[in-house]
KOLFINU-391273 format. One record per residue (C-alpha): residue in three letters; residue number from 1; x, y, z. Coordinates in nm, 3 decimals, always signed. Example, Ala and Ser with C-alpha at 12.3 -4.5 7.8 and 13.67 -1.06 7.14 Angstrom:
// residues 2
ala, 1, +1.230, -0.450, +0.780
ser, 2, +1.367, -0.106, +0.714
// end
This chain:
// residues 377
unk, 1, +0.000, +0.000, +0.000
unk, 2, +0.135, +0.338, -0.100
unk, 3, +0.067, +0.635, +0.122
unk, 4, +0.031, +0.996, +0.014
unk, 5, -0.047, +1.224, +0.310
unk, 6, -0.394, +1.127, +0.433
unk, 7, -0.469, +0.939, +0.110
unk, 8, -0.399, +0.566, +0.095
unk, 9, -0.347, +0.427, -0.255
unk, 10, -0.358, +0.051, -0.305
unk, 11, -0.082, -0.107, -0.513
unk, 12, -0.321, -0.377, -0.633
unk, 13, -0.698, -0.372, -0.651
unk, 14, -0.956, -0.592, -0.824
unk, 15, -1.115, -0.338, -1.053
unk, 16, -1.225, -0.286, -1.407
unk, 17, -0.944, -0.122, -1.599
unk, 18, -1.069, +0.108, -1.874
unk, 19, -1.091, -0.107, -2.187
unk, 20, -1.063, -0.436, -1.996
unk, 21, -1.306, -0.676, -1.830
unk, 22, -1.280, -0.826, -1.485
unk, 23, -1.430, -1.124, -1.310
unk, 24, -1.735, -1.087, -1.090
unk, 25, -1.651, -1.016, -0.725
unk, 26, -1.957, -1.180, -0.573
unk, 27, -1.905, -1.481, -0.347
unk, 28, -2.196, -1.498, -0.105
unk, 29, -2.074, -1.825, +0.039
unk, 30, -1.794, -1.641, +0.219
unk, 31, -2.045, -1.449, +0.432
unk, 32, -2.149, -1.655, +0.736
unk, 33, -2.513, -1.768, +0.739
unk, 34, -2.576, -1.598, +1.073
unk, 35, -2.443, -1.272, +0.931
unk, 36, -2.669, -1.300, +0.627
unk, 37, -2.973, -1.347, +0.851
unk, 38, -2.864, -1.058, +1.072
unk, 39, -2.828, -0.825, +0.775
unk, 40, -3.175, -0.919, +0.653
unk, 41, -3.312, -0.826, +0.994
unk, 42, -3.111, -0.502, +0.998
unk, 43, -3.311, -0.348, +0.712
unk, 44, -3.642, -0.526, +0.766
unk, 45, -3.820, -0.257, +0.968
unk, 46, -3.785, +0.038, +0.729
unk, 47, -4.099, +0.175, +0.567
unk, 48, -3.952, +0.224, +0.219
unk, 49, -3.751, -0.019, +0.014
unk, 50, -3.395, -0.030, +0.147
unk, 51, -3.135, -0.176, -0.085
unk, 52, -2.801, -0.260, +0.071
unk, 53, -2.487, -0.418, -0.071
unk, 54, -2.186, -0.487, +0.150
unk, 55, -1.861, -0.623, +0.013
unk, 56, -1.521, -0.690, +0.162
unk, 57, -1.280, -0.835, -0.090
unk, 58, -1.471, -1.121, -0.251
unk, 59, -1.710, -1.169, +0.041
unk, 60, -2.037, -0.997, -0.046
unk, 61, -2.396, -0.968, +0.076
unk, 62, -2.674, -0.785, -0.108
unk, 63, -3.037, -0.759, -0.008
unk, 64, -3.361, -0.563, +0.006
unk, 65, -3.640, -0.544, +0.261
unk, 66, -3.883, -0.585, -0.032
unk, 67, -3.726, -0.903, -0.161
unk, 68, -3.469, -0.950, -0.433
unk, 69, -3.520, -0.979, -0.804
unk, 70, -3.451, -1.327, -0.938
unk, 71, -3.100, -1.324, -1.077
unk, 72, -2.829, -1.549, -1.210
unk, 73, -2.469, -1.496, -1.308
unk, 74, -2.366, -1.132, -1.337
unk, 75, -2.716, -0.985, -1.326
unk, 76, -2.774, -0.771, -1.011
unk, 77, -2.981, -0.919, -0.732
unk, 78, -3.173, -0.607, -0.629
unk, 79, -3.373, -0.342, -0.811
unk, 80, -3.215, -0.037, -0.965
unk, 81, -3.272, +0.301, -0.798
unk, 82, -3.233, +0.674, -0.847
unk, 83, -2.886, +0.761, -0.724
unk, 84, -2.946, +1.141, -0.701
unk, 85, -2.625, +1.324, -0.602
unk, 86, -2.419, +1.007, -0.617
unk, 87, -2.421, +1.101, -0.987
unk, 88, -2.187, +1.390, -0.902
unk, 89, -1.898, +1.145, -0.869
unk, 90, -1.959, +1.029, -1.226
unk, 91, -1.979, +1.389, -1.348
unk, 92, -1.655, +1.483, -1.175
unk, 93, -1.475, +1.173, -1.304
unk, 94, -1.593, +1.242, -1.658
unk, 95, -1.481, +1.601, -1.641
unk, 96, -1.139, +1.504, -1.504
unk, 97, -1.095, +1.256, -1.787
unk, 98, -1.143, +1.551, -2.021
unk, 99, -0.882, +1.743, -1.821
unk, 100, -0.641, +1.453, -1.868
unk, 101, -0.714, +1.464, -2.243
unk, 102, -0.628, +1.834, -2.250
unk, 103, -0.982, +1.916, -2.361
unk, 104, -1.034, +2.160, -2.072
unk, 105, -0.846, +2.304, -1.776
unk, 106, -0.934, +2.310, -1.406
unk, 107, -0.827, +2.671, -1.365
unk, 108, -1.019, +2.788, -1.673
unk, 109, -1.287, +3.055, -1.630
unk, 110, -1.653, +2.963, -1.668
unk, 111, -1.685, +3.218, -1.948
unk, 112, -1.427, +3.021, -2.148
unk, 113, -1.690, +2.754, -2.212
unk, 114, -2.034, +2.908, -2.160
unk, 115, -2.201, +3.225, -2.293
unk, 116, -2.080, +3.539, -2.118
unk, 117, -2.431, +3.681, -2.074
unk, 118, -2.538, +3.367, -1.885
unk, 119, -2.225, +3.369, -1.670
unk, 120, -2.282, +3.731, -1.570
unk, 121, -2.629, +3.649, -1.431
unk, 122, -2.518, +3.354, -1.218
unk, 123, -2.328, +3.523, -0.937
unk, 124, -2.402, +3.887, -0.850
unk, 125, -2.296, +3.986, -0.501
unk, 126, -2.315, +4.342, -0.370
unk, 127, -2.371, +4.466, -0.723
unk, 128, -2.065, +4.292, -0.867
unk, 129, -2.089, +4.002, -1.117
unk, 130, -1.835, +3.732, -1.039
unk, 131, -1.988, +3.464, -1.261
unk, 132, -1.755, +3.481, -1.564
unk, 133, -1.445, +3.443, -1.343
unk, 134, -1.561, +3.135, -1.152
unk, 135, -1.323, +2.849, -1.230
unk, 136, -1.396, +2.487, -1.316
unk, 137, -1.224, +2.361, -1.001
unk, 138, -1.431, +2.595, -0.783
unk, 139, -1.745, +2.439, -0.926
unk, 140, -1.608, +2.088, -0.871
unk, 141, -1.521, +2.153, -0.505
unk, 142, -1.832, +2.355, -0.416
unk, 143, -1.634, +2.675, -0.366
unk, 144, -1.801, +2.893, -0.631
unk, 145, -2.051, +3.059, -0.395
unk, 146, -2.334, +3.013, -0.648
unk, 147, -2.673, +2.967, -0.485
unk, 148, -2.795, +2.606, -0.473
unk, 149, -3.139, +2.593, -0.636
unk, 150, -3.205, +2.259, -0.463
unk, 151, -3.220, +2.437, -0.126
unk, 152, -3.494, +2.673, -0.243
unk, 153, -3.850, +2.603, -0.119
unk, 154, -3.966, +2.781, -0.433
unk, 155, -3.798, +2.518, -0.652
unk, 156, -3.960, +2.223, -0.475
unk, 157, -4.296, +2.400, -0.485
unk, 158, -4.256, +2.433, -0.861
unk, 159, -4.167, +2.065, -0.896
unk, 160, -4.459, +1.950, -0.681
unk, 161, -4.711, +2.175, -0.854
unk, 162, -4.622, +2.048, -1.201
unk, 163, -4.482, +1.693, -1.163
unk, 164, -4.497, +1.626, -1.538
unk, 165, -4.293, +1.936, -1.626
unk, 166, -3.985, +1.876, -1.841
unk, 167, -3.694, +2.074, -1.695
unk, 168, -3.399, +2.201, -1.898
unk, 169, -3.057, +2.295, -1.767
unk, 170, -3.141, +2.662, -1.820
unk, 171, -3.462, +2.617, -1.621
unk, 172, -3.255, +2.490, -1.327
unk, 173, -3.010, +2.779, -1.357
unk, 174, -3.297, +3.028, -1.357
unk, 175, -3.424, +2.869, -1.035
unk, 176, -3.081, +2.937, -0.883
unk, 177, -3.071, +3.296, -1.010
unk, 178, -3.421, +3.374, -0.884
unk, 179, -3.419, +3.154, -0.573
unk, 180, -3.150, +3.319, -0.363
unk, 181, -2.835, +3.528, -0.358
unk, 182, -2.478, +3.393, -0.381
unk, 183, -2.321, +3.280, -0.054
unk, 184, -1.976, +3.441, -0.092
unk, 185, -1.720, +3.553, -0.348
unk, 186, -1.581, +3.260, -0.557
unk, 187, -1.314, +3.073, -0.363
unk, 188, -1.392, +3.244, -0.032
unk, 189, -1.582, +2.959, +0.131
unk, 190, -1.754, +2.621, +0.096
unk, 191, -2.122, +2.576, +0.010
unk, 192, -2.261, +2.263, -0.152
unk, 193, -2.427, +2.354, -0.480
unk, 194, -2.620, +2.141, -0.728
unk, 195, -2.616, +2.448, -0.951
unk, 196, -2.241, +2.415, -0.992
unk, 197, -2.274, +2.061, -1.124
unk, 198, -2.539, +2.167, -1.375
unk, 199, -2.279, +2.412, -1.505
unk, 200, -2.015, +2.138, -1.517
unk, 201, -2.250, +1.921, -1.723
unk, 202, -2.305, +2.212, -1.961
unk, 203, -1.927, +2.249, -1.994
unk, 204, -1.895, +1.876, -2.070
unk, 205, -2.154, +1.904, -2.347
unk, 206, -1.992, +2.220, -2.483
unk, 207, -1.641, +2.075, -2.513
unk, 208, -1.739, +1.725, -2.630
unk, 209, -2.022, +1.824, -2.863
unk, 210, -2.220, +1.534, -2.718
unk, 211, -2.523, +1.500, -2.494
unk, 212, -2.434, +1.432, -2.131
unk, 213, -2.585, +1.082, -2.143
unk, 214, -2.370, +0.992, -2.444
unk, 215, -2.058, +1.131, -2.277
unk, 216, -2.120, +0.928, -1.959
unk, 217, -2.175, +0.617, -2.169
unk, 218, -1.870, +0.659, -2.389
unk, 219, -1.616, +0.743, -2.118
unk, 220, -1.747, +0.556, -1.810
unk, 221, -2.048, +0.330, -1.845
unk, 222, -1.933, +0.120, -2.140
unk, 223, -1.560, +0.098, -2.051
unk, 224, -1.644, -0.006, -1.693
unk, 225, -1.921, -0.246, -1.801
unk, 226, -2.186, -0.066, -1.592
unk, 227, -2.465, -0.240, -1.777
unk, 228, -2.751, -0.137, -1.547
unk, 229, -2.671, +0.235, -1.521
unk, 230, -2.831, +0.507, -1.735
unk, 231, -2.927, +0.875, -1.727
unk, 232, -3.299, +0.867, -1.656
unk, 233, -3.522, +1.044, -1.904
unk, 234, -3.232, +1.138, -2.131
unk, 235, -3.162, +0.798, -2.287
unk, 236, -3.355, +0.468, -2.317
unk, 237, -3.389, +0.293, -1.980
unk, 238, -3.230, -0.043, -1.909
unk, 239, -3.477, -0.330, -1.889
unk, 240, -3.454, -0.379, -1.513
unk, 241, -3.707, -0.286, -1.240
unk, 242, -3.655, +0.043, -1.054
unk, 243, -3.750, +0.089, -0.689
unk, 244, -3.967, +0.380, -0.577
unk, 245, -3.818, +0.689, -0.412
unk, 246, -4.028, +0.887, -0.165
unk, 247, -4.026, +1.238, -0.021
unk, 248, -4.210, +1.172, +0.301
unk, 249, -4.530, +1.000, +0.191
unk, 250, -4.507, +1.124, -0.168
unk, 251, -4.409, +0.869, -0.431
unk, 252, -4.180, +1.069, -0.660
unk, 253, -4.170, +0.805, -0.932
unk, 254, -4.461, +0.992, -1.093
unk, 255, -4.245, +1.307, -1.126
unk, 256, -4.064, +1.376, -1.452
unk, 257, -3.701, +1.298, -1.354
unk, 258, -3.561, +1.598, -1.543
unk, 259, -3.574, +1.814, -1.227
unk, 260, -3.260, +1.624, -1.119
unk, 261, -3.095, +1.474, -1.425
unk, 262, -2.826, +1.712, -1.538
unk, 263, -2.485, +1.675, -1.379
unk, 264, -2.585, +1.689, -1.013
unk, 265, -2.811, +1.383, -1.025
unk, 266, -3.014, +1.167, -1.256
unk, 267, -2.830, +0.840, -1.296
unk, 268, -3.028, +0.525, -1.224
unk, 269, -2.804, +0.238, -1.118
unk, 270, -2.780, -0.078, -0.912
unk, 271, -2.583, -0.142, -0.595
unk, 272, -2.357, -0.380, -0.787
unk, 273, -2.281, -0.121, -1.057
unk, 274, -2.204, +0.146, -0.796
unk, 275, -1.972, -0.098, -0.619
unk, 276, -1.791, -0.165, -0.946
unk, 277, -1.761, +0.206, -1.024
unk, 278, -1.632, +0.328, -0.688
unk, 279, -1.382, +0.043, -0.646
unk, 280, -1.254, +0.096, -1.000
unk, 281, -1.228, +0.470, -0.946
unk, 282, -1.049, +0.453, -0.611
unk, 283, -0.835, +0.164, -0.728
unk, 284, -0.680, +0.383, -0.995
unk, 285, -0.843, +0.210, -1.291
unk, 286, -1.026, +0.512, -1.435
unk, 287, -0.759, +0.778, -1.475
unk, 288, -0.431, +0.760, -1.661
unk, 289, -0.245, +0.953, -1.391
unk, 290, -0.259, +0.896, -1.011
unk, 291, -0.255, +1.271, -0.947
unk, 292, -0.597, +1.300, -1.113
unk, 293, -0.753, +1.078, -0.848
unk, 294, -0.571, +1.271, -0.578
unk, 295, -0.720, +1.593, -0.715
unk, 296, -1.069, +1.449, -0.659
unk, 297, -0.981, +1.392, -0.295
unk, 298, -0.838, +1.737, -0.233
unk, 299, -1.086, +1.977, -0.081
unk, 300, -1.211, +2.140, +0.235
unk, 301, -1.195, +1.956, +0.567
unk, 302, -1.496, +1.954, +0.799
unk, 303, -1.482, +2.043, +1.170
unk, 304, -1.404, +1.768, +1.419
unk, 305, -1.696, +1.551, +1.527
unk, 306, -1.799, +1.191, +1.586
unk, 307, -2.020, +0.923, +1.438
unk, 308, -2.110, +0.884, +1.071
unk, 309, -2.016, +1.217, +0.923
unk, 310, -1.850, +1.392, +0.631
unk, 311, -1.491, +1.486, +0.710
unk, 312, -1.391, +1.642, +0.376
unk, 313, -1.568, +1.779, +0.069
unk, 314, -1.362, +1.714, -0.243
unk, 315, -1.426, +1.721, -0.617
unk, 316, -1.716, +1.480, -0.663
unk, 317, -1.580, +1.270, -0.377
unk, 318, -1.617, +1.327, -0.005
unk, 319, -1.454, +1.159, +0.293
unk, 320, -1.669, +1.008, +0.568
unk, 321, -1.600, +0.859, +0.906
unk, 322, -1.808, +0.543, +0.951
unk, 323, -1.749, +0.318, +1.251
unk, 324, -1.419, +0.503, +1.297
unk, 325, -1.298, +0.409, +0.947
unk, 326, -1.229, +0.636, +0.650
unk, 327, -1.462, +0.595, +0.354
unk, 328, -1.466, +0.786, +0.024
unk, 329, -1.771, +0.831, -0.193
unk, 330, -2.094, +1.027, -0.212
unk, 331, -2.447, +1.041, -0.072
unk, 332, -2.769, +1.133, -0.254
unk, 333, -3.100, +1.310, -0.193
unk, 334, -3.298, +0.986, -0.157
unk, 335, -3.043, +0.884, +0.107
unk, 336, -2.861, +0.678, -0.151
unk, 337, -2.498, +0.595, -0.079
unk, 338, -2.181, +0.478, -0.254
unk, 339, -1.891, +0.443, -0.011
unk, 340, -1.559, +0.259, -0.012
unk, 341, -1.280, +0.211, +0.241
unk, 342, -0.949, +0.178, +0.059
unk, 343, -0.766, +0.044, +0.363
unk, 344, -1.022, -0.220, +0.457
unk, 345, -1.150, -0.298, +0.105
unk, 346, -1.508, -0.251, +0.223
unk, 347, -1.777, -0.112, -0.003
unk, 348, -2.132, -0.025, +0.099
unk, 349, -2.376, +0.084, -0.172
unk, 350, -2.751, +0.121, -0.190
unk, 351, -3.041, +0.345, -0.100
unk, 352, -3.305, +0.409, +0.164
unk, 353, -3.537, +0.553, -0.106
unk, 354, -3.649, +0.830, +0.127
unk, 355, -3.559, +1.199, +0.114
unk, 356, -3.637, +1.245, +0.483
unk, 357, -3.364, +1.142, +0.723
unk, 358, -3.419, +0.866, +0.977
unk, 359, -3.167, +0.804, +1.259
unk, 360, -3.181, +0.433, +1.172
unk, 361, -3.010, +0.507, +0.841
unk, 362, -2.680, +0.602, +1.004
unk, 363, -2.708, +0.312, +1.247
unk, 364, -2.751, +0.070, +0.957
unk, 365, -2.442, +0.202, +0.779
unk, 366, -2.239, +0.176, +1.100
unk, 367, -2.365, -0.179, +1.161
unk, 368, -2.292, -0.280, +0.802
unk, 369, -1.929, -0.166, +0.830
unk, 370, -1.886, -0.332, +1.170
unk, 371, -2.021, -0.658, +1.029
unk, 372, -1.796, -0.648, +0.721
unk, 373, -1.485, -0.588, +0.934
unk, 374, -1.530, -0.940, +1.066
unk, 375, -1.527, -1.103, +0.720
unk, 376, -1.223, -1.253, +0.552
unk, 377, -1.133, -1.063, +0.236
// end
């Protein structure tokens, strides 16, 4: 194991190398029967469908409190689900691949890729427009100061009042412009912003000349054999059942998904595909240069605390402390999760399919990690 500051890079890792295939990691026989029964009970009492996949090395358990889909071979066991902001890791990885290609630069100004008149409207603070000078890396690391439309009650009222509405990227940006004022001057602070990732997706389309869904597919989904992952509403769906995501008692599966399908969210995936993606990414199989992965991990540290919590916000990746172990990955609006410990080779992926938080969610993640620590790799 190579060590770089607080980042631990594995010398060897069972991943999908871009352009290569790899054997399936699943070996449920290595998980003790008592543990399998205990994990079933762990998620049984939740009101919405909880999908959970836990893997350590080749030992793996995957289940759902609504029963699994019949499966054989490499087909996933559980239903697909809306990943929400977990999609940001895909967006960041795609953009950094373009940086490696020399197609764009992290320190480039927003106005280098998008219309100047749009950029000038995005970030006006104390009468000064900072929008054109926001950099790509500031958007990636949530340091642009642009208002997050997804925090605006007005935005969610608009979504709820017209669930069949088809949203464009510009519609989402207008929600940000009209929904609130910028938080700070670019680079002066940290504020999570879905708006920033909409802009990154627009940059990706501008420099590639391709729709975002096609760019995901060409650079990530096909090379990594993520056969059950797709950008909902923007390309044909995969023929695999999708679980229902709720906001409280509201079944959001009747909503047009376009309110969250442009850079900051929108990918539908399975727990197995997310496991494959995050282990391949953190294992160094996605980028040509190790420093590109390290740049995803660089960011702003969070204050000291305890329990399951974010400890650093990076570029499409965040660090979390779970059961006193370091995990890298991302969480999503429906309380979806994609997390991997590089030191322990533990991955936990899945969803609670509920926008509202429940204290049991954190307890389940902690218990899942504690259980996996007892498995042989």
